[in-house]
N, C-alpha and C positions, 0 to 999 in steps of 0.2 A: 502495500497498498504506500503510494507514495501521497507527500504529507508537504508538497513546496507549491507552490501558487499554480504552477502549471500542471500536475498530478490536479488542482482542484480544479480548475479549466477546464481538464476532459473528461471531469467526473462531473459537471454543468451538463456538461454537453451528451455528455452518458443517463444521464433522470433527463433532459429534456424528450433523449431519440429514446429511451423507453417507457417515456407516457403519453408520447405520439404511439407509439402502439401497440400500450395499453387500453388506451380510446379508440384506435382503429380497431381490433378486436371485438371490445365490447358494444360501439355501434355493427359490429360489420353482424356478429351473432344477432341481435338486439334486433334490427331493420328485417333478417334471415325470418326467424321463429314469427315474426309478425306479417313478415309475408311482402311489406314495400321495399324490396331490393332491388337497390340501382346503385349500376357499377360507375358514375360519375358521380359521387361520397369521396371517390378515392382523389379527384378531384382536387379536392380539401387539403389533403397532406400535405400534396407538392406542391399546392397553394402557400400550404403551412412551411415547409423545407424554405423554399423562396423567402418569403418573408418575417423568419424569423432566423433556420438557422442560419443561412447564407451569410445574414449583415454577421453573425457574433463571426465567425471565419477573417472576414474582412475583418472586425476588430482585430481578432487575433495576430493576424496581416502588419498590423497597422503598429501593436505595440515596440517594433525595435524602431521604432522613428519617433516614438514619445520620450521628450526634454526628461522629462521625471521618469519614467517608469512605470508608474503609478495608474498616474488618471483613464487611460485605456481600459488595464484591469476592473479598474472598482469600478466604471462604467460597463465590465464584462460583463459584471455575476452580477450589478441589477440588471442587466436588463435579460442573464440569462435565469435568474430567478423568478419577473417578473416573468417567464415564456411556462417553464415549475409551475407556477401560480395557476396562471390560464389554463394548460391542461387540466391539475389537480382542481378548477372551481368546473371543466365543460364535465369532467367524470363524475363530480358529487351530483349539476347538478343534473346528466344519464340517469341516477337514480334514484332522484328524487319524483 
């Protein structure tokens, strides 16, 4: 287990992808059992990767030009936690 900043950045991205997969599976099985299955709901997850994950990767690549070395890292974690909370709340909303 890596307890460095780079390690926590990787764990943040793993948490985002893990929650995306959990949300996808719950939505998939729910729509399949209700009989309202539509393959276009997968496009929403592709859009989420484009809107949420890609900017986080851009932030990781820009860390090397940050003069302080911490501003973009802190912004990365704030954005990563926001995406994690979004998926947790979406999963909670499915079960209500």
